[in-house]
N, C-alpha and C positions, 0 to 999 in steps of 0.2 A: 318786947321792943316797943318803945313809945310810938304813938301815932303821929307825933310831930317831929320835925327835924331838931336834933339837939342843938342848943344855943352855942355850945363850944364849936361845933362843926361849922355853923354859920359864921361865927366870929373869925375862925381860922380861914375859911374860904374867902371871906370878904377882905382879908388883910392883903396888902401888896404881895405879889408873888414874884420871885426872881425869874428872870428869863432863862429858860433852859433850852438846850438844843434838842430837836427831834420831838415827835409826839404831838398829838392834837391838843390844843388848849380850848377849854370850855368857858363860855362866858357865864355871867352871874345867873341868868335864868336857867341855863343848862345845869349849872352846879346845883341849884336848888332842886331841880327836877330829879337829877341823879340821886341826890341824898334822899329825896322822898321815895323814889322807887326802891332804893336799897333798904330803907327802913320799913317799907310796906310792900313786901314781895307778893302777898296773896291778894292784893286788891286789884280789880280790873281797872278801876279809875284811880289814878294815883294822886288826884287832887285831895286836899285835906280840909274840906269845909270852906274853901274860898280864901284861906289865909294867904297873905301876900308874902312869899319867901324870896322876892327879888333882892339881890344883894348889892350893896353900894360899893362893890370891890373894885380892884384895879382893872383897867381896860385890857391888860395883857392876858387875863384869863388864868385858868388853873389846869394843870396837866393831870392825866390819870394817876400818875404816881403820887402827886401831891394830894389828890382827892383820897387815894387809898391810905395815905399817911394820916390824913385828917380823920377818916372813918375809923382807923385802928385805935385812935385815942378814945373814941366813944363806943367801941365795941362792935363796929360794923365790919363784917368780914370782907377782905379785899376782893374776893371773887364776886360778892354781891355788888360792890362798887363797879367792878369791871363789867359785869353783865348789864347793869343799868346804863353805864356809859356806852356800851356797845349798842343798846337799843336806841339811844339818842343818835349815834352816828349812822345807824342803818336808816332811821327815819329821815335824816337829812339827805342820805344818798338815794332814797327812793324817788324816781322821777315823778314829776307832777303828771296827773292824768291828761291824756288828750281829750279835747272837748268838742262837742257839736251843739251849737246854739246855747252854749253855757252849761250843758249837761255832760258828765263824764262818759267817754266812750272807750276808755281803757282803764284797767285796774292792775296794780302790781303789789307784791308783798314780799319782803325779804326776811328770812329767818336765820339768825346766826347759828352755826354748827361748830362743835368742838373739833371736827375733822371730817374727812370723807366717810361716807356711809359704807359699811361692808355689804356683801351680797345680800345677806338676810334682811338687813335694815332697808336696803334699796328696794327689795322685793315687797316688803310691807308698805313702803311709801307708795310704790306704783299701784298696789292693790287699793290703798286708801284713795289715791287720786282717781282711779277708775270708778270706784264705788261712789265717791262724792260728786264727781262731775258726770256720772252715768255715760262714760265714753271710754272706749277701749284704748285709743291713742296708740302711738308708736314709741318704742324705747330705742335709744341710741347711746353710743358712748364714743367720745373722742379724747383719747388719752385718759386722764383721771376724771374728766368731766362726764357726768351722766345726765341724760335728758329724757324727758317724756313730753311728747307733743300730740295735740289733737287740734289741727288747724291753727288758729291764732292762740289757743290755750296752751301754755308751755310751763314746764317746771324743770329747773336745772340745779344740780348739785355741783358746785364749782368753788375754786379758791376765791376768796374775797379780795379784790384788788385794792380796796380802800382800808383794809384792816392791818393791824400790826400785832406782833406777839404780845399777849397779855390782854387783848381786847375781849377774849372770851374767858369765862371763869375756869374752864379746864386748862387754859394756857397759864392762868395765874397759879394754878395748882401744880403745873408742870406735868400734866397728864394729857393723853390723847394725841391726835395728830398735830395739833398746834404746837404743843411742847416739843414734839419730836422733829417737826419739819420747819418750824418757824412761820407757818402759814395758818391763817384762819380760813374757815370755809363758811359757805352759806347755801341756803336753799332759796333760789330766786324764782318766784312765780309771777306770771304776767299773762294778760289776755287783752284782746281788742275786739270790739263789736264790729265785725266785718261788714255787716249789712248796713251800718250807719252811712258809709260813704256812698254806695250806689243808691240807697234809698233817699239820702239827702240830695244827691245830684239830680235824681228824677224829680223830686219835689221842687227844687229851685228852677229846673228847666220848665216844668209845667206852669209854675207861677209866671215866669217871664214870658213864655209863649202865650199864655192866656191874656196877659196885660197887653202884649203887642196886638193881639187880635181885637181887643176892646178899643184900643187907641185907633186902630184902622177903621173900626166902625164909627167912632166919633168923627174922624176926618173924612168919612164918606167913602173909604176905600174897601169896606166890607159890608155885606148886607146883614140882615137879622140872623141868618144862619151863622155868620162869622162871629157875631156877638155871643150867640149861645155856645158855640164851640170855645170861644175865649173864656166865658164864665165857667164852663165846665172844667177846663184845664186849670184855671186859677183855683177853683174850689178843691179839685183833686190834689193839687200841689200843696195847698194850705193844710188840708187834712193829713196828708202824708207827713209833712214836716211836724205838724202838731203831735201826731202819733209817736214819731221818733223821739221828739223832745219829752213827751210825757212818760215813755217807757224806759228811757235810758237810766234815770236815777234808780229805779227798782232793780234793773239788771245789774248795775254797778254794786248796789248794796248786797244783792244775792251773791255775786262773785266774791266780794270782799269777805262776807261771812264764811263762804266755803273755804277760802284761802286761810282764814284765821283758824278754821277747824282743822285743816291740814297741818298748820303750824303747831297747834296744840298737840296733835297726835305725834308729830315728830319729836317735840320736846319730851313728851311722856315716854316714848320708847327709848330715848337716849338717857333718861334718868338712871343713875347708878343704883 
């Protein structure tokens, strides 16, 4: 397969597309990225040397079925197009991280699944979660939804409310739970740095209290001891806030890498 997007695919995708009912429509940049992902499935970074593949196409966008038709003309399998499109959809559906002083204090990752995991697959996933995060956690099930929780760290295998049949490659092939039930599934992982809120609140309180004490000293309402107490609280608060701000990015990167490792393990065990 060529490392660049076939010209015919770009030409077809940039052509005006008729309005069709139902199904998500992808804009020009998404079309270019989907084609790049579908033709370069083994690359971690799907950019191809900085080439600009933005398309001057119709503002109405392109549907998944139209993309699969375009790909078929140049030898790209429909399931690869569907898988690449699903990745784009999941990325858009992933909520932005909560932040503290501009640093992320939450991490989430969503992995498309061909269907619900069976008991053996779920047991392997739980074992992988426990070994990766070094936490026993608790397993629960509500209907068909399976969950693993360890405090704010959670993993759920659940139906995907944003997906439609054909969004996963197994659905395109008519196999797996998607083809049988008309539902796509996902593994949704998320975590929140719980200590950021109380630590941040303490830091803010300490800084404010220290500033009040120093203002009182300036106004003559507090002696030297009040000034020293105020300076101490202010310094403690600033150091606390600075520590949180400095450590949150590393924490978020570590959790993201761990979730990506879990995702790779799930994809590997589900390979036919």
